N, C-alpha and C positions, 0 to 999 in steps of 0.2 A: 504493499499501500504505500503510495507515495502522493505528496500533494503540489509538485511542480516538476518540471523536466530533469531528469537525471544529468548531473555533470559526468565530466571523463572520470573524475577521481571516484564518483559515486558507483559508476559503472564497474571501473577496477576492483572496487572494494566489495561489492556483493558479488560478482562473478568469480572472486577469488576465496570467497568464505569456506568453501569446501575442498580447497585445493584442485585436484585434477578430476574428482568425480563429478560426472555430467550432472549439470541442473537445468531445469527449465523454470521460466519465470512465467506467472501470471499476474501481471500489473494492473492494480486498480488505481484509479486517481480521480480525487472528488475536485470538480470544479469549486471555485472560493464560494464561499457559501454567502449568507445574507450579510445585511449591515450591521445586525447584531455581532458579528465574529469581528468586525473590524476593532473595536474596543480591545478586545483580547491581544490581537495582533499588534495592535500600537502599544499596549503596555510590555508586551513581550519585546518590541522594538526598543523602547525606553530602557528598559531592564538591561539589554545587551547594549546599550549606549549608542544605540544605532537611531538618532534623534531626526536623521534625513527620512529614514525610511518610515518613521512614524508618522511624518509629515505628509508623506506620498501615500499613506493608506487610501487617503480618501479618492485618488487617482485611478486607483485599480477596478478593473470591471469585477463586478459582483453579479450573483444570482443568473439569470438567463445570459447575460453578456460575456459571462465568463466561459461558457461552453466551447467557443470556438477556440480561444486560447488553450484551454485545458485540452483539447481534441489535439492540437499541435504538441504541445508539451508530451502528450500519451506518446504520439508517434516518434517525435523525436527520440524518447526514451526506449522504446521498441526497437528501433533502429540501431541504437548505440549497444543495446545488449546484444542484437543480434551479430552485429559487428564484432561484437568481442567472443562471439562463439557459442552463444547460448541460444537455447530456444526461448522464444518468449512471444507472448500475446497478452492483450490486454483490452480493458474497457473503462469507460468514465462511470462513475458511480451515479445513478440517477436516484437511488432510494437511500434509505439510512446506511451510512458507511459500515457500522459494524454487521448489519444485517447481511448487506452484501457482501462482505468478506467471510462471514459464516456460511453462507450459500457456496460462495466458490471453494472454500476450503473442503467442503463436502462433496463437492461437483468434480474436483479434480483430485481429490484425495491427497491433499498436500500434507507433507511431512513437518513443516514449519511455516510461519509467517514471518514476514520482514516487514517493520515499519519503518520507512526512511523519511523523516521530516525534519525542518529546522527546530531549534529547540522551543519549547512552548512552556514557559517557568510557571505562568499562572495556573496553566491546565494541568502541568507536570505535579504542582505543588497539591493539588487538591485530588490528584490522580484522576482527571477526566480527559487525559489525553489518549488518542486512539489504542495505544499500545497497552496501556494499563487497563483500559477498558476491554479492550480484546482478549487479554489474557484470561479473563473470565467468561468469554462467550465461544470460543470457537474450538477449544478442545485439541488443540496442537500446540508446542513451544511458540511463544511470541519473541522476537528478537527486535530490540529497538535500537535504531542507528540514527545518529544525526548525519545530515546531509554535510559533505565537505566544504563546500564552497556554494557561492550564489550562483543561480542558473541565470 
């Protein structure tokens, strides 16, 4: 599960986690949520000392306007994973993210889930981040990773 396009460092990181063992990726990406999510993202930006990012939160597309950029980010990520020699397929999340994740885990009989995001300190503090919540829902190990750099 990702929230933005994977960087080359992210691709290298996730494709080498299991050494030479062949892996396939089933990527879920959720387009940016509604305006209520902006406050949490802005607080996270301030906590990270990224005041410019916090100020630009209002300029980023939300809701329906976020679908096209999210689709491009998904395609870029899938192409990068394939270029690194992995099998990869994916889709945008249209429903509740954890329900979609649980359904996918059952559908593909996943061995583990990787949640790769930027740090979200407010949500993490209260264990409301995707990885913490997924651990109680999906029935397989959940590995939480932070993106290596900005996409």
